[in-house]
Structure formats: structure tokens, C-alpha cells
C-alpha angles and dihedrals in degrees: 000000000000090000089052094056090041091059092048090052092052093049091047094052092049088050095050092045091056098039097051096059091048091049091047091050092051092053092044092053096047113108121219093190139046105254116231091027132084119301135200132232094259094052099072141011111273117251090024115126099209123175117280104185122124109279115193126189098250146094102238101056097187129133138200128206133191126185135194114214128207103177135160114217120211133176133192112236104033096112110142100213145288135275124249120238134187093186111044090183096058098024116031119193111267127205114232108219132197112247124211132188138211115284136190128245139151144228127205124192140175128192150166140211113235123214089218100099088324096279119170117223117200131182118192143176125204123196121190112159115161146153133209132190132202129183122198118200121184133176089220121050112257135194123254123212088219100044130058096215127059120245142185093226130028127182120205132187128186122194119191124188108188115180121174130186121188138180113186143169125210139166123207118217136183104243091174139343091285105022125081115186123196115187112191142189122200148173116227136188143155143115140280118204124182139183126186118187122187123182142174137170091277109025140035127195130190124190126177140176127199121189147153129202141191131179149121128290135194134185150128138247121206127194120191114196110235108172140315097000094319116125137183111234130209126175137178127182133176129189140184116197141172109245124197117199097195096171126028116161145164131189136173129188140167115264093218103044097021088223117151117244093177135011124165137150137177144169131228144159137191142141114292128189129221136185134195128196125184139172133174144105134302133194128186138171141174120235143173095043091316093297091120137033130196127202126192119192132185115182144158115227134198116196126182125187116185128222100012106132096083087150092070093037088058091047091053090049088066091060095037092244120157109233130149112224108267123249124254111227127192123186138163149085124326119193115189139179124197129190123194115198 
């Protein structure tokens, strides 16, 4: 009988020793807050910047993101010409600028959350290829910066091919009960191609620029919890990349005789900076027993790329005019949807 109770005691001890760690592990892994959303004081230790990325209950831990772009491109140095005036008091000279409208594009991205210190890796591609046209009609012949002869009517067409590839790493941290901060570092690359065609009844000119670029980018994204999953978003990024303009050319010819009056080309490369600012709203929610998470974002972006109008720079070199290459600016609405699974 003694041996019988002894065996029961041994089996019970083994069972309790194996069950307790499992129970402790289960309690330890249980979350008392929705990760990636607002937290309360009792959820975590104060002054502890714990991870704040979306954490779904799954084994894949990937996410995909698609964005619709509605941006307006602008570039310094695309002015078509200037009016003539015989009476400056009554009719001052006016600069005839090139006008561009909002155009559509898209951005696609795929990412994953790493178990190494909870870093998020993201690869994305941005496509924004557009063209805009402007026609200037004047009762008095005016001079064009791009044509050697004056004209009553000038047609201008600007084509922009903007393609951006990005590979980034970021880590979201709780910086307060309501604030989530995500610093990031990235490697960007891509190509920017431009064509600018100017034509009148007598002359036609074509300028083009072809370039590729690669370089580092750093920035930060901040999300401020507003209410019920709604957050205010702010973002700032800055980059410095090596850009190779492997083909810059300008040519002008007579539309009747097809004889060239100007034809020139050059190559150049240097370091070019860029900056991106954005602000908007974000909403996110877990669903299907926290196995999925959806994010919706609407923001307005301002992008500035220095020294991009090499076409105008080349044209001014013909007349020995000092002119820094104009900046390329993109601004507009970005609407994005992200799914974690």
C-alpha cells in the first residue's frame, strides 16, 4: 500500500512540474492590449519603449499594401516665354508659365515583421508617369525661351516618368499612451525621365533628360491616437542620392525646311538631395479573432527633388546664362490600404 501511494505522489509531482511552466508561459504570452493601438498606464511599465507594430495571431506575419496616388507635378524652369509690350506703364511684360494638372499613379508594397528585435522590412515600388500640355495664344507675337523666333501661338508638352524603388527597415515604439513613433532607414533607387516639346508654326524644339539614382534615406512616422482606432499621421523623410544624368539633349529645327538651328547634348552626375513631408489620417482594426489587421490611410504629401531640370540648364548654357537646375516638386493625395495576415 505504501508503494502505491508513493507511486501516486511521484506521478503527481511530475505532472505539476510540467504543467506549471506551460501555464506560466500561457499567462506570459497573453496580451492585455491591442498591439499597434492605444494603451493605458496599467498595460506596460512606464518609460519602456516596447514594440508597437501590428501583431496578428498567425504564423505568416506578412503584409501587403496598395496606394492610389493623385499628385500634381511641378518643375521650376518650364516657363514658355514672355509677352512683348510697347507701353510698359499700361501693359507690363508677363511671364507665360507652363501649367500642369493632378494626375494618377500607384504604389505597391510588401513587407514582413522580423523576430529580430521586432524590425519591420518593407519593399515598395512607386509609379507616376504623366504628361501635361499647355497652349499659349497671344494677339501680339511673343518670345519663347525655348525657340529662337517669336510666335503668336506656342504649344508645350511635358512628359514625366517617375519610378521609385525602396527597401526600408523600421521599428514602431510606444513613446506614450497615445503616440507611436516609427524611425526608419532605407535604400532608394529608380529613374526619372523627362521630355519637353515646344512648337510653333515656324519652329519646333525637343528637350529630354534621362537619369537613374540610388542612395540612402532616413525618416520617421508618427501616429497619434485620436479615438476608436482613428489616428493622426505625420511623416518626414529626407534622402541624399547619387544621380547619373546619362543623356541630356536639346534640339531645335525649322518645321518647313527641317534644318537644325540648335543641337546639343551632355552628360553629368552628382549628389542630389530630396525631402518628403506628409500629414493625414489613419484607421486600423483587428478582425477574424485577431488573425488579420486592416489599415486605411489618407494623407497629403509634399515632395521636393533638387536639381532635376537639366533640360533648362543645358539650354541656358547655350546663352552663357547662370541658372541652377530647377527642382521637381510632387504634391497630392495618397490613399492607401494595408492588410496584415
